[in-house]
Backbone and ligand atoms as CSV (ligand in chain L), in Angstrom:
chain,resi,resn,atom,element,x,y,z
A,1,MET,N,N,84.853,109.144,106.549
A,1,MET,CA,C,85.025,107.699,106.748
A,1,MET,C,C,83.657,107.026,106.658
A,2,LYS,N,N,83.226,106.788,105.414
A,2,LYS,CA,C,81.867,106.263,105.228
A,2,LYS,C,C,81.887,104.770,104.920
A,3,ILE,N,N,80.841,104.101,105.392
A,3,ILE,CA,C,80.690,102.667,105.107
A,3,ILE,C,C,79.475,102.462,104.209
A,4,PHE,N,N,79.720,101.843,103.060
A,4,PHE,CA,C,78.644,101.474,102.143
A,4,PHE,C,C,78.511,99.951,102.164
A,5,LEU,N,N,77.340,99.443,101.817
A,5,LEU,CA,C,77.176,98.002,101.626
A,5,LEU,C,C,77.215,97.711,100.134
A,6,ASP,N,N,77.827,96.588,99.783
A,6,ASP,CA,C,77.965,96.184,98.380
A,6,ASP,C,C,77.076,94.961,98.175
A,7,THR,N,N,75.829,95.203,97.853
A,7,THR,CA,C,74.871,94.097,97.795
A,7,THR,C,C,73.580,94.537,97.111
A,8,ALA,N,N,72.760,93.557,96.739
A,8,ALA,CA,C,71.417,93.884,96.245
A,8,ALA,C,C,70.370,93.174,97.102
A,9,GLU,N,N,70.813,92.656,98.277
A,9,GLU,CA,C,69.878,91.926,99.148
A,9,GLU,C,C,69.170,92.899,100.090
A,10,THR,N,N,67.935,93.191,99.800
A,10,THR,CA,C,67.237,94.243,100.554
A,10,THR,C,C,66.987,93.869,102.028
A,11,ASP,N,N,66.708,92.587,102.291
A,11,ASP,CA,C,66.423,92.204,103.687
A,11,ASP,C,C,67.643,92.402,104.576
A,12,VAL,N,N,68.786,91.975,104.069
A,12,VAL,CA,C,70.024,92.116,104.847
A,12,VAL,C,C,70.335,93.595,105.052
A,13,VAL,N,N,70.117,94.389,104.006
A,13,VAL,CA,C,70.400,95.826,104.113
A,13,VAL,C,C,69.501,96.471,105.163
A,14,ARG,N,N,68.226,96.060,105.154
A,14,ARG,CA,C,67.285,96.633,106.134
A,14,ARG,C,C,67.815,96.396,107.548
A,15,LYS,N,N,68.291,95.190,107.785
A,15,LYS,CA,C,68.808,94.846,109.122
A,15,LYS,C,C,70.023,95.719,109.476
A,16,HIS,N,N,70.989,95.810,108.564
A,16,HIS,CA,C,72.216,96.564,108.867
A,16,HIS,C,C,71.960,98.068,108.924
A,17,PHE,N,N,71.019,98.552,108.132
A,17,PHE,CA,C,70.754,99.999,108.088
A,17,PHE,C,C,70.288,100.500,109.463
A,18,LYS,N,N,69.608,99.586,110.201
A,18,LYS,CA,C,69.104,99.956,111.534
A,18,LYS,C,C,70.227,100.310,112.499
A,19,THR,N,N,71.449,99.877,112.230
A,19,THR,CA,C,72.564,100.199,113.137
A,19,THR,C,C,72.906,101.683,113.087
A,20,GLY,N,N,72.502,102.346,112.001
A,20,GLY,CA,C,72.846,103.771,111.857
A,20,GLY,C,C,74.263,103.985,111.348
A,21,LEU,N,N,74.949,102.907,110.994
A,21,LEU,CA,C,76.355,103.023,110.571
A,21,LEU,C,C,76.537,102.965,109.060
A,22,ILE,N,N,75.444,102.783,108.340
A,22,ILE,CA,C,75.555,102.597,106.888
A,22,ILE,C,C,75.250,103.914,106.161
A,23,ASP,N,N,76.226,104.357,105.354
A,23,ASP,CA,C,76.103,105.662,104.693
A,23,ASP,C,C,75.636,105.581,103.247
A,24,GLY,N,N,75.616,104.395,102.680
A,24,GLY,CA,C,75.225,104.285,101.283
A,24,GLY,C,C,75.339,102.848,100.815
A,25,LEU,N,N,75.165,102.670,99.515
A,25,LEU,CA,C,75.110,101.319,98.982
A,25,LEU,C,C,75.594,101.278,97.539
A,26,THR,N,N,76.265,100.201,97.180
A,26,THR,CA,C,76.648,100.017,95.774
A,26,THR,C,C,76.048,98.701,95.276
A,27,THR,N,N,75.650,98.724,94.014
A,27,THR,CA,C,75.170,97.499,93.377
A,27,THR,C,C,75.907,97.366,92.054
A,28,ASN,N,N,75.762,96.227,91.432
A,28,ASN,CA,C,76.259,96.058,90.058
A,28,ASN,C,C,75.352,95.035,89.380
A,29,PRO,N,N,75.443,94.902,88.058
A,29,PRO,CA,C,74.518,94.002,87.363
A,29,PRO,C,C,74.571,92.557,87.875
A,30,SER,N,N,75.748,92.056,88.280
A,30,SER,CA,C,75.797,90.664,88.769
A,30,SER,C,C,75.056,90.541,90.090
A,31,LEU,N,N,75.218,91.529,90.976
A,31,LEU,CA,C,74.518,91.464,92.270
A,31,LEU,C,C,73.001,91.548,92.067
A,32,ILE,N,N,72.577,92.401,91.130
A,32,ILE,CA,C,71.135,92.530,90.856
A,32,ILE,C,C,70.617,91.205,90.294
A,33,ARG,N,N,71.366,90.621,89.356
A,33,ARG,CA,C,70.941,89.352,88.752
A,33,ARG,C,C,70.790,88.286,89.837
A,34,LYS,N,N,71.762,88.256,90.757
A,34,LYS,CA,C,71.731,87.266,91.837
A,34,LYS,C,C,70.487,87.427,92.719
A,35,SER,N,N,70.003,88.652,92.848
A,35,SER,CA,C,68.821,88.885,93.702
A,35,SER,C,C,67.553,88.340,93.047
A,36,GLY,N,N,67.612,88.112,91.716
A,36,GLY,CA,C,66.458,87.578,90.992
A,36,GLY,C,C,65.355,88.610,90.816
A,37,ARG,N,N,65.641,89.888,91.082
A,37,ARG,CA,C,64.600,90.927,90.995
A,37,ARG,C,C,64.961,91.973,89.949
A,38,LYS,N,N,63.998,92.815,89.616
A,38,LYS,CA,C,64.246,93.882,88.639
A,38,LYS,C,C,65.050,94.990,89.324
A,39,HIS,N,N,66.015,95.566,88.573
A,39,HIS,CA,C,66.914,96.529,89.225
A,39,HIS,C,C,66.192,97.734,89.838
A,40,GLU,N,N,65.193,98.244,89.127
A,40,GLU,CA,C,64.559,99.460,89.646
A,40,GLU,C,C,63.710,99.183,90.887
A,41,GLU,N,N,63.199,97.943,90.950
A,41,GLU,CA,C,62.426,97.533,92.128
A,41,GLU,C,C,63.367,97.498,93.351
A,42,VAL,N,N,64.571,96.971,93.120
A,42,VAL,CA,C,65.569,96.895,94.198
A,42,VAL,C,C,65.973,98.315,94.631
A,43,TYR,N,N,66.253,99.203,93.665
A,43,TYR,CA,C,66.655,100.582,94.005
A,43,TYR,C,C,65.559,101.273,94.817
A,44,GLN,N,N,64.296,101.060,94.382
A,44,GLN,CA,C,63.186,101.718,95.082
A,44,GLN,C,C,63.110,101.247,96.528
A,45,GLU,N,N,63.324,99.923,96.719
A,45,GLU,CA,C,63.249,99.404,98.088
A,45,GLU,C,C,64.369,99.989,98.948
A,46,PHE,N,N,65.555,100.121,98.362
A,46,PHE,CA,C,66.670,100.727,99.116
A,46,PHE,C,C,66.345,102.176,99.467
A,47,LYS,N,N,65.753,102.877,98.524
A,47,LYS,CA,C,65.401,104.276,98.781
A,47,LYS,C,C,64.363,104.340,99.916
A,48,ASP,N,N,63.382,103.427,99.881
A,48,ASP,CA,C,62.351,103.410,100.916
A,48,ASP,C,C,62.941,103.059,102.288
A,49,ILE,N,N,63.987,102.230,102.306
A,49,ILE,CA,C,64.641,101.887,103.573
A,49,ILE,C,C,65.276,103.148,104.188
A,50,GLY,N,N,65.656,104.088,103.313
A,50,GLY,CA,C,66.234,105.345,103.828
A,50,GLY,C,C,67.638,105.631,103.325
A,51,LEU,N,N,68.159,104.764,102.443
A,51,LEU,CA,C,69.511,104.998,101.927
A,51,LEU,C,C,69.499,106.230,101.032
A,52,ASN,N,N,70.483,107.091,101.214
A,52,ASN,CA,C,70.448,108.300,100.386
A,52,ASN,C,C,71.598,108.397,99.399
A,53,ASP,N,N,72.315,107.271,99.208
A,53,ASP,CA,C,73.367,107.247,98.184
A,53,ASP,C,C,73.449,105.819,97.645
A,54,ILE,N,N,72.858,105.602,96.475
A,54,ILE,CA,C,72.774,104.252,95.904
A,54,ILE,C,C,73.448,104.243,94.536
A,55,SER,N,N,74.543,103.479,94.398
A,55,SER,CA,C,75.218,103.397,93.099
A,55,SER,C,C,74.441,102.453,92.188
A,56,MET,N,N,74.016,102.996,91.036
A,56,MET,CA,C,73.222,102.234,90.055
A,56,MET,C,C,74.058,102.144,88.790
A,57,GLU,N,N,74.464,100.928,88.434
A,57,GLU,CA,C,75.397,100.795,87.301
A,57,GLU,C,C,74.655,100.830,85.962
A,58,VAL,N,N,75.209,101.556,85.006
A,58,VAL,CA,C,74.637,101.579,83.657
A,58,VAL,C,C,75.638,100.958,82.688
A,59,ILE,N,N,75.111,100.420,81.588
A,59,ILE,CA,C,75.974,99.715,80.639
A,59,ILE,C,C,75.704,100.193,79.205
A,60,GLY,N,N,76.524,99.711,78.267
A,60,GLY,CA,C,76.331,100.056,76.856
A,60,GLY,C,C,77.360,101.071,76.394
A,61,ASN,N,N,77.031,101.774,75.309
A,61,ASN,CA,C,77.969,102.791,74.823
A,61,ASN,C,C,77.712,104.122,75.538
A,62,THR,N,N,78.488,105.136,75.168
A,62,THR,CA,C,78.365,106.427,75.867
A,62,THR,C,C,76.921,106.920,75.877
A,63,GLU,N,N,76.295,106.886,74.696
A,63,GLU,CA,C,74.916,107.395,74.602
A,63,GLU,C,C,73.959,106.636,75.514
A,64,ASN,N,N,74.085,105.289,75.491
A,64,ASN,CA,C,73.214,104.464,76.346
A,64,ASN,C,C,73.401,104.828,77.815
A,65,MET,N,N,74.680,104.972,78.215
A,65,MET,CA,C,74.956,105.243,79.635
A,65,MET,C,C,74.429,106.618,80.032
A,66,ILE,N,N,74.572,107.591,79.127
A,66,ILE,CA,C,74.082,108.940,79.442
A,66,ILE,C,C,72.562,108.938,79.566
A,67,SER,N,N,71.883,108.320,78.585
A,67,SER,CA,C,70.418,108.405,78.644
A,67,SER,C,C,69.866,107.621,79.838
A,68,GLU,N,N,70.432,106.441,80.098
A,68,GLU,CA,C,69.952,105.653,81.242
A,68,GLU,C,C,70.316,106.349,82.562
A,69,GLY,N,N,71.507,106.922,82.619
A,69,GLY,CA,C,71.927,107.642,83.836
A,69,GLY,C,C,71.000,108.812,84.116
A,70,LYS,N,N,70.662,109.561,83.072
A,70,LYS,CA,C,69.772,110.720,83.273
A,70,LYS,C,C,68.381,110.259,83.691
A,71,ARG,N,N,67.920,109.166,83.073
A,71,ARG,CA,C,66.583,108.651,83.404
A,71,ARG,C,C,66.530,108.190,84.868
A,72,LEU,N,N,67.552,107.416,85.283
A,72,LEU,CA,C,67.567,106.913,86.669
A,72,LEU,C,C,67.665,108.075,87.657
A,73,SER,N,N,68.474,109.069,87.285
A,73,SER,CA,C,68.658,110.213,88.166
A,73,SER,C,C,67.347,110.995,88.310
A,74,LYS,N,N,66.617,111.097,87.222
A,74,LYS,CA,C,65.330,111.799,87.274
A,74,LYS,C,C,64.337,111.009,88.131
A,75,LYS,N,N,64.354,109.686,87.933
A,75,LYS,CA,C,63.397,108.840,88.651
A,75,LYS,C,C,63.697,108.766,90.160
A,76,PHE,N,N,64.984,108.599,90.513
A,76,PHE,CA,C,65.312,108.379,91.927
A,76,PHE,C,C,65.848,109.626,92.624
A,77,GLY,N,N,66.058,110.689,91.872
A,77,GLY,CA,C,66.494,111.949,92.480
A,77,GLY,C,C,67.882,111.868,93.066
A,78,LYS,N,N,68.085,112.618,94.146
A,78,LYS,CA,C,69.419,112.798,94.718
A,78,LYS,C,C,70.055,111.519,95.276
A,79,VAL,N,N,69.247,110.471,95.520
A,79,VAL,CA,C,69.839,109.229,96.053
A,79,VAL,C,C,70.617,108.483,94.969
A,80,ALA,N,N,70.374,108.816,93.704
A,80,ALA,CA,C,71.012,108.058,92.609
A,80,ALA,C,C,72.442,108.518,92.352
A,81,THR,N,N,73.367,107.567,92.442
A,81,THR,CA,C,74.740,107.778,91.971
A,81,THR,C,C,74.865,106.880,90.750
A,82,ILE,N,N,75.247,107.446,89.629
A,82,ILE,CA,C,75.325,106.628,88.419
A,82,ILE,C,C,76.734,106.049,88.307
A,83,LYS,N,N,76.762,104.715,88.184
A,83,LYS,CA,C,78.068,104.024,88.146
A,83,LYS,C,C,78.395,103.661,86.705
A,84,VAL,N,N,79.578,104.066,86.258
A,84,VAL,CA,C,80.016,103.760,84.886
A,84,VAL,C,C,81.398,103.103,84.944
A,85,PRO,N,N,81.722,102.269,83.966
A,85,PRO,CA,C,83.050,101.643,83.969
A,85,PRO,C,C,84.124,102.627,83.509
A,86,CYS,N,N,85.348,102.403,83.935
A,86,CYS,CA,C,86.450,103.274,83.509
A,86,CYS,C,C,86.956,102.832,82.131
A,87,THR,N,N,86.111,103.105,81.135
A,87,THR,CA,C,86.470,102.868,79.733
A,87,THR,C,C,86.340,104.226,79.047
A,88,VAL,N,N,86.724,104.311,77.777
A,88,VAL,CA,C,86.577,105.592,77.070
A,88,VAL,C,C,85.100,106.000,77.068
A,89,ASP,N,N,84.218,105.041,76.730
A,89,ASP,CA,C,82.782,105.343,76.729
A,89,ASP,C,C,82.307,105.789,78.115
A,90,GLY,N,N,82.766,105.076,79.128
A,90,GLY,CA,C,82.343,105.389,80.499
A,90,GLY,C,C,82.820,106.772,80.929
A,91,LEU,N,N,84.037,107.121,80.558
A,91,LEU,CA,C,84.572,108.435,80.957
A,91,LEU,C,C,83.835,109.572,80.248
A,92,LEU,N,N,83.495,109.350,78.973
A,92,LEU,CA,C,82.739,110.381,78.247
A,92,LEU,C,C,81.347,110.546,78.863
A,93,ALA,N,N,80.752,109.411,79.235
A,93,ALA,CA,C,79.434,109.471,79.886
A,93,ALA,C,C,79.559,110.184,81.231
A,94,CYS,N,N,80.607,109.890,81.959
A,94,CYS,CA,C,80.838,110.526,83.264
A,94,CYS,C,C,80.871,112.039,83.114
A,95,LYS,N,N,81.598,112.515,82.123
A,95,LYS,CA,C,81.757,113.956,81.924
A,95,LYS,C,C,80.392,114.624,81.697
A,96,GLU,N,N,79.630,114.013,80.811
A,96,GLU,CA,C,78.317,114.601,80.486
A,96,GLU,C,C,77.380,114.559,81.706
A,97,LEU,N,N,77.356,113.433,82.402
A,97,LEU,CA,C,76.463,113.312,83.565
A,97,LEU,C,C,76.883,114.293,84.657
A,98,ALA,N,N,78.195,114.372,84.897
A,98,ALA,CA,C,78.690,115.281,85.946
A,98,ALA,C,C,78.355,116.730,85.601
A,99,GLU,N,N,78.447,117.063,84.315
A,99,GLU,CA,C,78.096,118.434,83.904
A,99,GLU,C,C,76.616,118.730,84.120
A,100,ASN,N,N,75.830,117.664,84.236
A,100,ASN,CA,C,74.400,117.835,84.518
A,100,ASN,C,C,74.112,117.662,86.013
A,101,ASN,N,N,75.155,117.834,86.814
A,101,ASN,CA,C,75.025,117.739,88.284
A,101,ASN,C,C,74.560,116.385,88.782
A,102,ILE,N,N,74.942,115.340,88.054
A,102,ILE,CA,C,74.607,113.984,88.488
A,102,ILE,C,C,75.877,113.386,89.095
A,103,ARG,N,N,75.720,112.773,90.279
A,103,ARG,CA,C,76.868,112.175,90.971
A,103,ARG,C,C,77.272,110.894,90.234
A,104,VAL,N,N,78.568,110.784,89.900
A,104,VAL,CA,C,79.018,109.613,89.137
A,104,VAL,C,C,80.110,108.863,89.912
A,105,ASN,N,N,79.958,107.545,89.903
A,105,ASN,CA,C,80.957,106.649,90.492
A,105,ASN,C,C,81.637,105.923,89.328
A,106,VAL,N,N,82.929,106.177,89.118
A,106,VAL,CA,C,83.646,105.477,88.043
A,106,VAL,C,C,84.285,104.224,88.649
A,107,THR,N,N,83.837,103.096,88.144
A,107,THR,CA,C,84.237,101.815,88.729
A,107,THR,C,C,85.275,101.105,87.855
A,108,LEU,N,N,85.761,99.974,88.353
A,108,LEU,CA,C,86.774,99.180,87.648
A,108,LEU,C,C,88.059,99.989,87.472
A,109,ILE,N,N,88.516,100.548,88.589
A,109,ILE,CA,C,89.762,101.316,88.599
A,109,ILE,C,C,90.887,100.375,89.067
A,110,PHE,N,N,91.892,100.249,88.215
A,110,PHE,CA,C,93.014,99.354,88.529
A,110,PHE,C,C,94.362,100.071,88.559
A,111,SER,N,N,94.357,101.392,88.313
A,111,SER,CA,C,95.625,102.136,88.341
A,111,SER,C,C,95.364,103.595,88.696
A,112,PRO,N,N,96.394,104.288,89.231
A,112,PRO,CA,C,96.232,105.718,89.532
A,112,PRO,C,C,95.942,106.519,88.267
A,113,ASP,N,N,96.468,106.062,87.123
A,113,ASP,CA,C,96.234,106.794,85.867
A,113,ASP,C,C,94.742,106.840,85.546
A,114,GLN,N,N,94.074,105.707,85.756
A,114,GLN,CA,C,92.626,105.676,85.528
A,114,GLN,C,C,91.911,106.615,86.516
A,115,ALA,N,N,92.411,106.631,87.744
A,115,ALA,CA,C,91.784,107.489,88.763
A,115,ALA,C,C,91.960,108.963,88.410
A,116,ILE,N,N,93.070,109.306,87.765
A,116,ILE,CA,C,93.301,110.697,87.332
A,116,ILE,C,C,92.296,111.059,86.234
A,117,LEU,N,N,92.151,110.169,85.244
A,117,LEU,CA,C,91.217,110.454,84.146
A,117,LEU,C,C,89.784,110.583,84.666
A,118,ALA,N,N,89.418,109.685,85.577
A,118,ALA,CA,C,88.048,109.727,86.117
A,118,ALA,C,C,87.825,111.036,86.881
A,119,ALA,N,N,88.823,111.450,87.642
A,119,ALA,CA,C,88.706,112.709,88.394
A,119,ALA,C,C,88.515,113.873,87.427
A,120,LYS,N,N,89.323,113.879,86.363
A,120,LYS,CA,C,89.215,114.950,85.363
A,120,LYS,C,C,87.861,114.930,84.654
A,121,ALA,N,N,87.266,113.745,84.554
A,121,ALA,CA,C,85.953,113.626,83.898
A,121,ALA,C,C,84.808,114.014,84.838
A,122,GLY,N,N,85.142,114.387,86.069
A,122,GLY,CA,C,84.114,114.895,86.985
A,122,GLY,C,C,83.542,113.858,87.938
A,123,ALA,N,N,84.241,112.711,88.095
A,123,ALA,CA,C,83.711,111.664,88.987
A,123,ALA,C,C,83.616,112.168,90.430
A,124,ALA,N,N,82.501,111.856,91.070
A,124,ALA,CA,C,82.381,112.135,92.501
A,124,ALA,C,C,83.127,111.050,93.279
A,125,TYR,N,N,83.096,109.811,92.740
A,125,TYR,CA,C,83.786,108.686,93.370
A,125,TYR,C,C,84.595,107.921,92.327
A,126,VAL,N,N,85.736,107.390,92.743
A,126,VAL,CA,C,86.417,106.372,91.936
A,126,VAL,C,C,86.435,105.092,92.765
A,127,SER,N,N,86.215,103.967,92.095
A,127,SER,CA,C,86.177,102.691,92.810
A,127,SER,C,C,87.332,101.773,92.422
A,128,PRO,N,N,88.453,101.854,93.145
A,128,PRO,CA,C,89.541,100.898,92.921
A,128,PRO,C,C,89.138,99.528,93.461
A,129,PHE,N,N,89.461,98.477,92.708
A,129,PHE,CA,C,89.057,97.113,93.060
A,129,PHE,C,C,90.174,96.401,93.823
A,130,VAL,N,N,90.155,96.566,95.124
A,130,VAL,CA,C,91.228,96.034,95.977
A,130,VAL,C,C,91.434,94.520,95.780
A,131,GLY,N,N,90.366,93.753,95.943
A,131,GLY,CA,C,90.486,92.292,95.875
A,131,GLY,C,C,90.939,91.799,94.513
A,132,ARG,N,N,90.396,92.418,93.476
A,132,ARG,CA,C,90.758,91.932,92.126
A,132,ARG,C,C,92.187,92.282,91.769
A,133,VAL,N,N,92.682,93.399,92.289
A,133,VAL,CA,C,94.091,93.724,92.066
A,133,VAL,C,C,94.945,92.683,92.797
A,134,ASP,N,N,94.565,92.359,94.029
A,134,ASP,CA,C,95.281,91.312,94.776
A,134,ASP,C,C,95.262,89.984,94.019
A,135,ASP,N,N,94.111,89.647,93.416
A,135,ASP,CA,C,93.987,88.392,92.657
A,135,ASP,C,C,95.047,88.313,91.561
A,136,ASN,N,N,95.453,89.492,91.067
A,136,ASN,CA,C,96.420,89.525,89.960
A,136,ASN,C,C,97.846,89.769,90.433
A,137,SER,N,N,98.049,89.504,91.729
A,137,SER,CA,C,99.381,89.585,92.339
A,137,SER,C,C,99.972,90.989,92.410
A,138,PHE,N,N,99.097,92.023,92.376
A,138,PHE,CA,C,99.556,93.378,92.682
A,138,PHE,C,C,98.932,93.757,94.024
A,139,GLY,N,N,99.379,94.874,94.605
A,139,GLY,CA,C,98.836,95.247,95.910
A,139,GLY,C,C,97.595,96.107,95.783
A,140,GLY,N,N,96.443,95.544,96.136
A,140,GLY,CA,C,95.194,96.305,96.052
A,140,GLY,C,C,95.201,97.505,96.986
A,141,LEU,N,N,95.743,97.297,98.195
A,141,LEU,CA,C,95.761,98.410,99.151
A,141,LEU,C,C,96.774,99.480,98.748
A,142,CYS,N,N,97.859,99.052,98.081
A,142,CYS,CA,C,98.841,100.033,97.572
A,142,CYS,C,C,98.189,100.940,96.543
A,143,LEU,N,N,97.273,100.367,95.778
A,143,LEU,CA,C,96.562,101.165,94.781
A,143,LEU,C,C,95.779,102.295,95.468
A,144,ILE,N,N,95.138,101.968,96.601
A,144,ILE,CA,C,94.409,102.996,97.362
A,144,ILE,C,C,95.396,104.098,97.781
A,145,LYS,N,N,96.526,103.663,98.316
A,145,LYS,CA,C,97.534,104.615,98.801
A,145,LYS,C,C,98.034,105.498,97.649
A,146,ASP,N,N,98.308,104.882,96.496
A,146,ASP,CA,C,98.835,105.644,95.351
A,146,ASP,C,C,97.824,106.692,94.866
A,147,ILE,N,N,96.563,106.293,94.778
A,147,ILE,CA,C,95.544,107.248,94.313
A,147,ILE,C,C,95.402,108.381,95.337
A,148,ALA,N,N,95.373,108.001,96.622
A,148,ALA,CA,C,95.233,109.020,97.679
A,148,ALA,C,C,96.413,109.996,97.628
A,149,ASN,N,N,97.605,109.483,97.361
A,149,ASN,CA,C,98.792,110.354,97.274
A,149,ASN,C,C,98.688,111.326,96.115
A,150,VAL,N,N,98.266,110.820,94.954
A,150,VAL,CA,C,98.132,111.701,93.784
A,150,VAL,C,C,97.117,112.806,94.081
A,151,TYR,N,N,95.950,112.422,94.589
A,151,TYR,CA,C,94.911,113.431,94.849
A,151,TYR,C,C,95.415,114.450,95.891
A,152,ALA,N,N,96.107,113.947,96.917
A,152,ALA,CA,C,96.588,114.869,97.966
A,152,ALA,C,C,97.634,115.822,97.396
A,153,LYS,N,N,98.571,115.285,96.613
A,153,LYS,CA,C,99.632,116.144,96.058
A,153,LYS,C,C,99.069,117.195,95.115
A,154,GLN,N,N,97.966,116.854,94.456
A,154,GLN,CA,C,97.367,117.796,93.505
A,154,GLN,C,C,96.241,118.623,94.144
A,155,ASN,N,N,96.105,118.489,95.476
A,155,ASN,CA,C,95.007,119.191,96.187
A,155,ASN,C,C,93.660,118.927,95.530
A,156,TRP,N,N,93.452,117.689,95.110
A,156,TRP,CA,C,92.216,117.323,94.405
A,156,TRP,C,C,91.210,116.804,95.421
A,157,THR,N,N,90.173,117.586,95.697
A,157,THR,CA,C,89.250,117.179,96.761
A,157,THR,C,C,87.854,116.842,96.244
A,158,SER,N,N,87.650,117.010,94.924
A,158,SER,CA,C,86.274,116.810,94.450
A,158,SER,C,C,85.954,115.350,94.111
A,159,THR,N,N,86.946,114.467,94.210
A,159,THR,CA,C,86.688,113.042,93.934
A,159,THR,C,C,87.054,112.230,95.177
A,160,GLU,N,N,86.114,111.399,95.631
A,160,GLU,CA,C,86.401,110.562,96.797
A,160,GLU,C,C,86.791,109.146,96.351
A,161,ILE,N,N,87.636,108.537,97.159
A,161,ILE,CA,C,88.095,107.170,96.857
A,161,ILE,C,C,87.179,106.175,97.574
A,162,LEU,N,N,86.530,105.338,96.777
A,162,LEU,CA,C,85.569,104.369,97.301
A,162,LEU,C,C,86.196,102.978,97.107
A,163,ALA,N,N,86.762,102.429,98.160
A,163,ALA,CA,C,87.439,101.131,98.043
A,163,ALA,C,C,86.400,100.031,97.818
A,164,ALA,N,N,86.551,99.287,96.704
A,164,ALA,CA,C,85.587,98.235,96.357
A,164,ALA,C,C,86.312,96.897,96.231
A,165,SER,N,N,85.526,95.852,95.984
A,165,SER,CA,C,86.072,94.497,95.910
A,165,SER,C,C,86.864,94.195,97.190
A,166,ILE,N,N,86.199,94.476,98.305
A,166,ILE,CA,C,86.788,94.237,99.628
A,166,ILE,C,C,86.414,92.811,100.039
A,167,ARG,N,N,87.412,92.033,100.429
A,167,ARG,CA,C,87.140,90.612,100.709
A,167,ARG,C,C,87.257,90.244,102.184
A,168,ASN,N,N,87.849,91.130,103.009
A,168,ASN,CA,C,87.993,90.784,104.423
A,168,ASN,C,C,88.026,92.044,105.287
A,169,VAL,N,N,87.806,91.848,106.581
A,169,VAL,CA,C,87.691,92.977,107.517
A,169,VAL,C,C,88.994,93.778,107.593
A,170,ARG,N,N,90.108,93.076,107.567
A,170,ARG,CA,C,91.394,93.762,107.689
A,170,ARG,C,C,91.574,94.807,106.586
A,171,ASP,N,N,91.131,94.465,105.381
A,171,ASP,CA,C,91.268,95.404,104.256
A,171,ASP,C,C,90.457,96.683,104.478
A,172,VAL,N,N,89.399,96.599,105.259
A,172,VAL,CA,C,88.574,97.788,105.495
A,172,VAL,C,C,89.378,98.813,106.296
A,173,GLY,N,N,89.924,98.365,107.416
A,173,GLY,CA,C,90.724,99.268,108.258
A,173,GLY,C,C,91.911,99.823,107.499
A,174,ARG,N,N,92.588,98.943,106.773
A,174,ARG,CA,C,93.776,99.366,106.020
A,174,ARG,C,C,93.407,100.353,104.905
A,175,ALA,N,N,92.292,100.077,104.214
A,175,ALA,CA,C,91.890,100.965,103.114
A,175,ALA,C,C,91.664,102.376,103.662
A,176,PHE,N,N,91.000,102.484,104.820
A,176,PHE,CA,C,90.796,103.818,105.410
A,176,PHE,C,C,92.145,104.423,105.813
A,177,GLU,N,N,93.013,103.581,106.377
A,177,GLU,CA,C,94.333,104.077,106.795
A,177,GLU,C,C,95.108,104.632,105.593
A,178,TYR,N,N,94.959,103.980,104.453
A,178,TYR,CA,C,95.728,104.379,103.269
A,178,TYR,C,C,95.071,105.508,102.476
A,179,GLY,N,N,93.902,105.941,102.897
A,179,GLY,CA,C,93.337,107.131,102.253
A,179,GLY,C,C,91.992,106.964,101.581
A,180,ALA,N,N,91.366,105.781,101.727
A,180,ALA,CA,C,90.006,105.646,101.166
A,180,ALA,C,C,89.056,106.535,101.976
A,181,ASN,N,N,88.104,107.155,101.292
A,181,ASN,CA,C,87.090,107.951,101.989
A,181,ASN,C,C,85.887,107.084,102.339
A,182,ILE,N,N,85.681,106.052,101.501
A,182,ILE,CA,C,84.522,105.169,101.645
A,182,ILE,C,C,84.993,103.740,101.407
A,183,CYS,N,N,84.424,102.781,102.160
A,183,CYS,CA,C,84.641,101.368,101.820
A,183,CYS,C,C,83.274,100.774,101.530
A,184,THR,N,N,83.147,100.084,100.414
A,184,THR,CA,C,81.906,99.366,100.168
A,184,THR,C,C,82.164,97.891,100.451
A,185,ILE,N,N,81.319,97.344,101.310
A,185,ILE,CA,C,81.632,96.043,101.933
A,185,ILE,C,C,80.501,95.038,101.671
A,186,PRO,N,N,80.845,93.842,101.171
A,186,PRO,CA,C,79.805,92.815,101.022
A,186,PRO,C,C,79.273,92.453,102.415
A,187,THR,N,N,78.000,92.117,102.522
A,187,THR,CA,C,77.424,91.918,103.849
A,187,THR,C,C,78.097,90.791,104.629
A,188,LYS,N,N,78.620,89.773,103.923
A,188,LYS,CA,C,79.255,88.675,104.678
A,188,LYS,C,C,80.550,89.172,105.364
A,189,VAL,N,N,81.201,90.162,104.792
A,189,VAL,CA,C,82.418,90.735,105.423
A,189,VAL,C,C,81.990,91.635,106.586
L,1,G3P,O1,O,82.337,96.344,94.498
L,1,G3P,C1,C,82.776,95.485,93.504
L,1,G3P,C2,C,82.476,94.093,93.859
L,1,G3P,O2,O,81.110,93.826,93.822
L,1,G3P,C3,C,83.298,93.064,93.156
L,1,G3P,O3,O,83.780,92.323,94.189
L,1,G3P,O4,O,84.849,90.432,95.282
L,1,G3P,O5,O,83.718,90.119,93.058
L,1,G3P,O6,O,85.863,91.367,93.225
L,1,G3P,P1,P,84.601,90.972,93.916
């Protein structure tokens, strides 16, 4: 039952990290852009704060994602989790990175089928987008439950469910109840 922060604001993270309750952090290109800083500078500051699991999103085609993922992993070591989108390119990149013992978070998961493919590609984490599924009039929390059921029925333990796009406190408790292993939470929530 891990709590991650979903942000690129280093000052806020420093404050919350002191509670001892924060297990990791996720970022994405929009959050980094909003911080107005260079992504690697932000990652380094998080690492210096003491975070030991930082999702760093890579973009482009399979080759771009693999080379950038390997570079970031070499630079930041074990704290780096490489985040890729659940697209064909992203899944191929996931497979290659995972085979190189790099922890991969497959993001933009909107169905159990995507979560199955990501698991097969070696993802350490899948990130179902609870809030965005709700925005589209489907049940975001049901998605967590469905993925957790599939993994449980298949005795699949090598991929953890990281509930993302969390918009309120109630969803955090429910996501854990429905089988999320991790919730990544914006600091305002
Ligand atoms: O973790 C994903 C998140 O940053 C997107 O959240 O609220 O924009 O759907 P939201």
